[in-house]
C-alpha positions as CSV (number, residue, x, y, z in Angstrom):
1,M,-143.1,-235.8,-13.9
2,S,-143.4,-232.6,-15.9
3,G,-142.2,-229.0,-15.8
4,S,-139.3,-226.9,-17.0
5,P,-135.8,-228.1,-16.1
6,E,-133.0,-225.6,-15.3
7,F,-129.4,-226.5,-16.2
8,S,-126.3,-224.9,-14.9
9,L,-122.5,-225.6,-14.8
10,V,-121.5,-226.7,-11.3
11,Q,-119.6,-224.1,-9.3
12,T,-120.1,-225.2,-5.7
13,Q,-119.2,-228.4,-3.8
14,A,-122.8,-228.7,-2.7
15,D,-123.9,-228.9,-6.4
16,L,-121.1,-231.4,-7.2
17,D,-122.4,-233.5,-4.3
18,L,-125.8,-233.5,-5.9
19,C,-124.3,-234.7,-9.2
20,C,-122.6,-237.5,-7.4
21,E,-125.8,-238.5,-5.7
22,I,-127.6,-238.8,-9.0
23,R,-124.8,-240.8,-10.5
24,R,-124.7,-243.1,-7.5
25,A,-128.4,-243.8,-7.7
26,V,-128.4,-244.3,-11.5
27,F,-125.2,-246.1,-12.2
28,V,-124.2,-247.8,-8.9
29,V,-127.5,-248.7,-7.5
30,E,-129.7,-249.2,-10.6
31,Q,-127.0,-250.6,-13.0
32,S,-124.7,-252.2,-10.5
33,V,-121.6,-250.3,-11.8
34,P,-118.8,-250.7,-9.2
35,L,-118.3,-247.5,-7.2
36,S,-114.6,-247.5,-8.0
37,E,-115.5,-247.5,-11.8
38,E,-118.1,-244.8,-11.5
39,F,-116.0,-242.1,-9.7
40,D,-112.6,-241.6,-11.2
41,T,-109.8,-239.0,-11.4
42,I,-111.4,-237.3,-14.3
43,D,-114.1,-235.9,-12.0
44,A,-111.6,-233.5,-10.6
45,K,-110.8,-231.8,-14.0
46,A,-114.2,-232.2,-15.7
47,T,-116.9,-229.6,-16.1
48,H,-120.1,-230.9,-14.4
49,V,-123.6,-230.0,-15.3
50,L,-126.6,-230.2,-13.0
51,G,-130.2,-230.2,-14.0
52,R,-133.0,-229.2,-11.5
53,L,-136.7,-229.4,-11.8
54,A,-138.7,-227.3,-9.3
55,G,-135.5,-227.1,-7.3
56,R,-134.9,-230.8,-7.2
57,A,-131.7,-232.2,-8.7
58,V,-132.8,-234.6,-11.5
59,A,-130.0,-234.8,-14.1
60,T,-126.3,-234.6,-14.5
61,G,-123.4,-235.0,-16.9
62,R,-119.8,-234.0,-17.4
63,L,-117.5,-232.9,-20.1
64,Y,-113.8,-232.4,-20.5
65,R,-111.3,-231.8,-23.3
66,I,-108.5,-234.1,-24.5
67,R,-106.5,-232.2,-27.1
68,Q,-108.9,-231.6,-30.0
69,V,-111.7,-233.8,-28.6
70,W,-114.4,-233.0,-26.2
71,R,-115.5,-236.0,-24.1
72,I,-119.0,-236.2,-22.8
73,G,-120.1,-238.7,-20.2
74,R,-121.9,-239.7,-17.0
75,I,-125.2,-238.5,-18.6
76,A,-127.9,-239.5,-16.0
77,V,-131.5,-238.7,-15.2
78,V,-133.2,-240.0,-12.0
79,A,-135.7,-242.8,-12.6
80,D,-138.9,-240.8,-12.0
81,A,-137.9,-238.0,-14.3
82,R,-137.3,-240.1,-17.3
83,G,-139.5,-240.1,-20.4
84,S,-140.1,-236.3,-20.4
85,G,-137.2,-235.3,-22.6
86,Y,-134.8,-234.1,-19.8
87,G,-132.0,-236.3,-21.1
88,T,-132.2,-234.8,-24.5
89,A,-132.4,-231.3,-23.0
90,L,-129.3,-232.0,-20.9
91,M,-127.3,-233.2,-23.9
92,R,-128.4,-230.2,-26.0
93,F,-127.3,-227.9,-23.1
94,V,-123.9,-229.7,-23.0
95,M,-123.4,-229.6,-26.8
96,A,-124.4,-226.0,-27.0
97,H,-121.9,-225.1,-24.3
98,I,-119.1,-226.9,-26.0
99,R,-119.8,-225.1,-29.3
100,H,-120.0,-221.8,-27.5
101,I,-116.6,-222.1,-25.8
102,T,-114.8,-223.7,-28.8
103,A,-112.7,-221.3,-30.9
104,A,-114.1,-220.8,-34.4
105,T,-110.9,-221.9,-36.2
106,D,-110.3,-225.0,-34.1
107,P,-111.2,-228.4,-35.5
108,H,-113.1,-230.2,-32.7
109,Q,-115.0,-233.3,-32.1
110,M,-117.4,-234.5,-29.4
111,E,-117.1,-238.1,-28.3
112,L,-118.8,-240.3,-25.8
113,D,-119.0,-243.9,-24.8
114,A,-122.7,-244.9,-25.2
115,Q,-124.2,-247.9,-23.5
116,V,-125.4,-250.1,-26.4
117,G,-129.0,-249.7,-25.3
118,A,-128.7,-245.9,-25.6
119,I,-127.1,-245.7,-29.0
120,S,-130.3,-244.6,-30.7
121,F,-130.7,-241.8,-28.2
122,Y,-127.3,-240.3,-29.1
123,D,-127.9,-241.1,-32.8
124,R,-130.9,-238.7,-32.8
125,L,-128.6,-236.0,-31.4
126,G,-126.3,-236.4,-34.4
127,F,-123.6,-238.8,-33.0
128,T,-122.4,-241.7,-35.1
129,A,-121.3,-245.0,-33.6
130,I,-117.7,-246.0,-34.5
131,G,-115.7,-249.1,-33.6
132,P,-116.7,-252.3,-32.0
133,E,-118.6,-252.9,-28.7
134,F,-116.6,-253.0,-25.6
135,D,-116.9,-253.3,-21.8
136,D,-115.6,-250.1,-20.2
137,G,-115.0,-251.9,-16.9
138,S,-118.6,-251.5,-15.6
139,G,-119.8,-254.8,-17.0
140,I,-122.0,-253.0,-19.5
141,L,-121.4,-253.1,-23.3
142,H,-120.6,-249.7,-24.9
143,R,-119.7,-248.2,-28.3
144,K,-117.8,-245.1,-29.0
145,M,-119.8,-242.4,-30.7
146,A,-118.6,-239.1,-32.3
147,L,-119.9,-235.9,-33.7
148,N,-117.5,-233.9,-35.8
149,F,-118.2,-230.2,-36.0
150,E,-114.9,-229.2,-37.8
151,K,-117.0,-228.4,-40.9
152,E,-118.7,-225.6,-38.9
153,A,-115.5,-223.8,-38.2
154,G,-116.3,-221.0,-40.6
155,F,-119.4,-220.1,-38.7
156,A,-118.9,-221.8,-35.3
157,K,-119.4,-218.7,-33.3
158,F,-122.6,-217.8,-35.2
159,F,-123.8,-221.3,-34.8
160,A,-123.1,-221.3,-31.1
161,C,-125.0,-218.1,-30.6
162,E,-127.9,-219.3,-32.8
163,T,-128.0,-222.6,-30.8
164,F,-128.2,-220.8,-27.5
165,M,-130.8,-218.4,-28.8
166,F,-132.9,-221.4,-30.1
167,F,-132.6,-223.2,-26.8
168,A,-133.3,-219.9,-25.0
169,Q,-136.9,-220.6,-25.9
170,R,-136.8,-224.1,-24.3
171,L,-134.5,-224.3,-21.2
172,K,-133.1,-222.1,-18.6
173,I,-129.4,-221.7,-19.0
174,H,-127.0,-220.3,-16.5
175,H,-123.5,-219.8,-18.1
176,K,-121.2,-220.2,-15.1
177,P,-117.6,-221.3,-14.5
178,R,-116.4,-224.1,-16.8
179,H,-115.8,-226.3,-13.8
180,F,-115.8,-226.1,-10.0
181,G,-113.2,-223.6,-8.8
182,Q,-112.6,-221.8,-12.1
183,T,-113.3,-218.2,-12.6
184,A,-116.4,-217.4,-14.6
185,R,-115.9,-215.9,-18.1
186,V,-118.1,-213.1,-19.4
187,C,-120.9,-214.5,-21.6
188,P,-123.3,-212.3,-23.5
189,L,-125.7,-215.3,-23.7
190,D,-126.2,-215.4,-19.9
191,A,-129.4,-216.4,-18.2
192,Y,-131.7,-217.3,-21.1
193,H,-135.0,-219.0,-20.0
194,F,-135.5,-222.4,-21.7
195,I,-138.5,-224.7,-21.4
196,A,-138.0,-228.4,-22.2
């Protein structure tokens, strides 16, 4: 499968349902994660991202903030769309969005729980594995990974803009509400066209 993916922040129930369908196919059906573990109370407060290819929903992820930490999770790409860089493009979209909405003076960190088999994927994106392996309740071993961008505080806004401008050459970004039901904020980096 090839083409240019389009990523956006979820703002309708229909799009949220598409995210859930992808997660159900990838985690529940393929990886045998219990349905009760896959869908949790965090979904209601998280910002969800949906990736489309030629109009078809192919990738999803979510992000939410806990104090000074941004948590990223539920990164999933449908089986027949893997191997084309869409997972990397999705993560870069999420990371660029976090940097864009984070205040320049705030020390922040991105964290995620990576399946052991995916550690090298996140490592290439700048994350570092910390702590021991653990079972998160899904029956699959994970390790916590973190990316600290406190050191960028002095030029975080500049970096965020440069990041968006760079990816504006590679993906199509729609800056929409931070999560379903929230009012959209004005963004001067709206609607750049990216090609993965």
